[in-house]
N, C-alpha and C positions, 0 to 999 in steps of 0.2 A: 255670148253671156259674159258679163264682167268677171275678171279674175279675182278682184278684191271687193269685199263688201264695203269697207270704209278705209279710204286712204287720206293721209294728211300730208300736205306740203308746207314745210317751214322755210322761210327765206329772210334774209337780212334786208330790211328796207333802207339801210344806210349804204348799201353796196354800190349805189350809183344808178342813174336812170337807164343807161344802156344795158347793164347787167340784169336789172329787174325786168326790163322789157324783154330781153332774150329768154329769161326763165319763163315768163308768163306766155310769151308768144310761141316758143318752140317746144317747151316741155309739157305745159299744161294740157294741150289737146290729147297727147298720148296717155297721160295719167287719167284724164276724164274718161277716155274710151275704155280704160281697163278697170274702172272703179264704179261700183254702184253708187257710192257717195264720195265726193272729193271735197275736203275742207282745206282752204288755203289760208295760212296764217303768216302775217308780216310782223316782224319784231324790230325793235330799234335800239336794243342794248343787250350786252351779254347776259345780264341777269334776267331780262325778260325772255330771252331766247331759251335759256336753260329751264326756266319755269314752264314755258310753253312746251318744251320738248318732253319733260316729265309727264305732263298732263296728257299730251297727245299720244305718247307711247303706251298709255294704259288703255286707250279706247280704240286705237286704230289697228287694222290688219297689217299695214306697212306705213313706215314713216319716211317720207322723202325729204332729204335735206339738200337745199340748194346753197352752195357756198364753197369756200376754199378749205384749206387744211385747218385753219383756226376754228372755223365753224364746225367742221367734223369733230375736232378735238372737244369742243364744248358739248356737242351732242353725246359723244361717248362718255364724257365725264358725268353728264346728267343721267344717262341711261344706266350707268354703273350703280346708281343709288336706289334703283327700283327693281322689283322682282318680276321676271318674265316680261320684259318690254317687247313691243312690236319690233319686227325686223327693220333694220335701218338700210336705206338706199341713198347713195350719193349721186347728186346731180352736180357735176363739177363746174363751178363758175368762179373760181378763185385765180390766183396768180400761178401757183405751181401744181396744185391738185395731185399731190404725191400719192396719197393712198388710193385715189381713183386710178392712177397709173398702175399701182400694184395689182389692182383687181381687173385690169384691162377694160375699164369703163371708158368708152369714147369721150374725148374732150369736147366734141360737138354736142351741144345740149339736145338737139333733135335726135341724133343717133343714140345718145346716152339714154334718153327716156324710152326710146323704142326698144333698145336691147334690155333694159332693166325690167320693163313690164312683161317681157317674154323670157325673163331670166329664172334663176332658181335660188333657193335659200341655202346659204352655207353658214356653218358655225365656225367662227374665227376667234383667234386668241386676242386678248388685250393684255396690256402691261399695267401692273399696279406699281406706283412709285410714291413713296412717302405718304401712303394713304390715299393718293389721287389715282388718276388713270391716264394712260396714253395709248394710242393706236398704232402710230407709225414709228416714232423714234424718240429717244431721249438723248441729248447731247451736251457735252461740256467742252469749253475751250473755244477754238476758232469759230464754231458754229454760232455760239452766243454773241461773239464779237461781230460777226458778219451780220447777224440779224439786228443788233443794236445800232450798227453803223449805217444802215440803209437810209438813204435820203428819201423822205416821203415823196418829194417831187419826182425824183428819178423812178421810184417804184410805180407811181401813177402813170408816168410817161412811157417807161420802157419795160414794165412788168418784170418777168423773170430774169431779164438781163441785168437788172439792178442788183440782184442777189450775187451774180458772178462778179460784178464790179466791186461790190462791198467785200466779197470774199478775198479778192486779190489784194485789196487794201489791207485787210486784216492779216493776210499771210505775211506781209512785209514786217508787221509789228509783232508777230507771234513769238512768245517765249515759252519753252517747254515747262511743264509742271509735273511734280511727282504725285503719284496716286497709289493707294493700297486697295487691292481688289480681293473680294472673297466670292468665288463662283462655285456654287453647289458645295460649300464647305471648305474649299481649297483656297489658300491664300497666295497672292501674287503681288509683286512690286513692279510697277511700270513707270515710264516717263513718256510724255507726249504733248502735242499741241492740240489734239482733238480726240475726244472719246465719243463714240456713237454706239448706243444700244438700240438695235434695230429689230422691229417686228415686221415692218414693210420693206419693200425692195427699192424705193425711190426717195431721194432727198434732193430738193432743189432742182427737180426735173431730171436729175441724173439717175439712171436706172442701173441696178446691180443684179444681173440675171444669174446670181449664184444659186446653185441647187440647194445650198444650205439655208437660204433665207426663204422662209415659208410662214405666212401668218396663220397657218393651221397645223403646225408641227409640234406645238407645245414647248418650243424653245425660243430663246432670244439669242441673237448674234451680236457680239461685242467686238468693235473694231477700234484700234488705237493707232492713229497716225503719229509716229514718234518724233518727226522733225518737220520743219516747213521747207525742206530742201526740194529742189526740182526732182531728185530721184524718188523722194517719198510721194510727191504729187503724181509722178508717172505711174508708180505702183498703185496708188489709190484709183486713178482713172483706168488702170488696166483691169480692175475688177469688173468692168463692164464687158469683158471678154470671157465667155463661159469656160474657156479652156484653162484659165489661170488658176493655179493651185495656191491657196492662201498660205499654206505651210512653207512655201518657197520664197515668200516675200521677206525682204530684209528690213524694211522701214515701216511696215504695217503689221501689227499683231492682231490675231483673230482668235476669239474664244466663243464657246457656246455654253449656255446654261439655262436652268430654270429659275434660279435664285442668284441675284447679283447685288453685292454691296460695294459702294465706291466711296472712299474717303480721300480727301485732298488735304495737303498741309495748311492751305488757306481756304476760306470759304469762297466758292465759285458759283456763278450763275448757271442755271440749267435750262436748256431749251427742250420743251416737250411739244412735238408736233408744230413747231414754229411759235409757241407761246412761252414767254420767259417770266416765271413767277416763283420758281423753286430754287433752292440753293443746296450745295453739298453740305454734309454727307448724304448719300442716297441708299435707300433700301428698295430694291426692285425685284419683282417676281412676275412670272408669266401666269396668266389665268387662262388655261386651255378651254377652247370652245365656249367662251363666256359671252360672245356677242353674235346674234344672228344678223346676217346681212344679205340683202338681195343683190345678186351679182349676175353679169351676163353668162349665158351658158357657153361652155367651151365648144369650139367648133371642131367636130370630128372630121378628120381628113379621110376621104375615101380613096383607098389605093387599089 
């Protein structure tokens, strides 16, 4: 018996023939098997996607989104404007697929679809930022420079490696900036080349298995890389090691909070889930358990 009465699959028709073919060939058979009715919708612009997302989320049991982090960001932004939307499920088919990594969704579309239809619904947090929404992160400084400097040709040819190439170029040009923070009502003054407010655990395919970062804990994690030195870089990448204690770091500052405001001396661009359209100052808050998502079941180890 099908698990879902009505499922909707949304995908970007501009993603490229190979991506579209992979979604339809590998994912659709699993979704069709699990659904009494499966509706497949192709869109060709961000505006068309968000409109289709809102309409589909009102009538479906589950809304499958095939795409990368930008597509997922658009879906979350659209769903945040309607009441009680259908659960969201990510079929990762982008360059980095960072929030899919946070949720341990396989990057292989065949496996992803199979695990999702046998998965479970979880209530996850989202972030509200200047009246909008984000799911994975909001960033200032190096991350916006790296995103802006990516060569479209290199991105198409080398995928996620192009992000690292752009990041290295941006690091050489980085200049620290001053910021004023207010976290849950307490003020701080900091200086850095990169600010990240994280709800998810992965950025640019780099995973941070810190126990403090949990998209269902009602908290945001804020990291500040204070310089572009090699010592700061080593500390940043050391966060991928679970035994590292953030309070012992010398070049990376770490805060947690439910409400965060960030003011910079000059107006700076802001990257939200890989999309750049906001500027500082920022008012950010966590919205606990505000989004239902279909995720793979955790594997219980038998000892």
